[in-house]
N, C-alpha and C positions, 0 to 999 in steps of 0.2 A: 495618572497612576499614583497610588498611595506610596509615599516615600518610605524606604527602609524595609520593605517586605519582599522585594523582588531581587533575584540574583543578578549579578552584573552581566550585561549583554555586550559582547564584544567580538572582534574578528578572531576566527579560529580556522585552522587548516585541517580538513579531513583527508586522510590518505588511505587509499586502497592498496595494500601491499601486494595483493595477488595480481592486480592489473597495472601496477606502477603508475597510478593515477592519483592526483591530488587536486583539491579545489579549495579556494578561500571563500568563506562565508561568515555570517555572524551567528553566534549561538551563545547560550548560557552555559554550555559544557566547557569544562576547563581541563587542563592537563599540565603535568610537571615538565613534560618533554616539549622542546621548542624546535622550530625549523626556520631557516632563513628563506623567505619567499622571494619571488622574482623581482619584487619592487625594492629589495634590499632590507626590508623590515623583518624583525623576528616575531613570529606568532606561535602560540601554543598549537601543538599538533595532536590529533586524535587518530589512531590507527583503527581502521574498520576492516572487517573480514570480507565484506561484500558491498559493492556499490553498483550504480548503473553501468559502470565500465566493465564489471566482471559478472554481473547477474545474467544467467542464460536467457531470461525473457527479453532483456534489453539488447543483448548482443546478437540475438537471432539464432542462437545455438540450442534453443529449447527443443525438447523432444515432443512430438505430437503423439498423443495416445490414440490407439485404434479403438475408438468408441463403438464403431459399428461391429467389430468383432466381439467386443465385450457384451454388447446387447444380444448378439446371436448366441453366444455361449450361455448367457443367462436364460434365454428362451429354450435352448436345448436342455439345460439342466432342470429347469423348473416348469417348462412347458408354457404355452401361451394360454392365458385364462381370459375368458370372455366375461364382460361385466353383465351381471344379471339386472334386468330392468325391473321396475316396480311391478309391471304386469306379470313377469316371471315369478316374482316373489309371492304375489297373491295366489297364483296358480299352485305353487308348491305348498302353500299353507292350507289349501282346501283338502 
């Protein structure tokens, strides 16, 4: 790596306030707020709004959309259209 052009890379705690979940990782992100971690050291903390602990996809609380009903509603509204083949187009042109 070329010296002097990269931001410092160090340990940071990311904390999900909604799920009361935090994890220690390494990042170039920094913060003025700090937290004392389980190992007794103090690290910068970054509060996030959503993480894997609170996101509906990862927690299994995601809603499943009724795609079959949506397709049926589309077909009722606009009707089903059949694709015209090349032969049909030639016959129509005559």
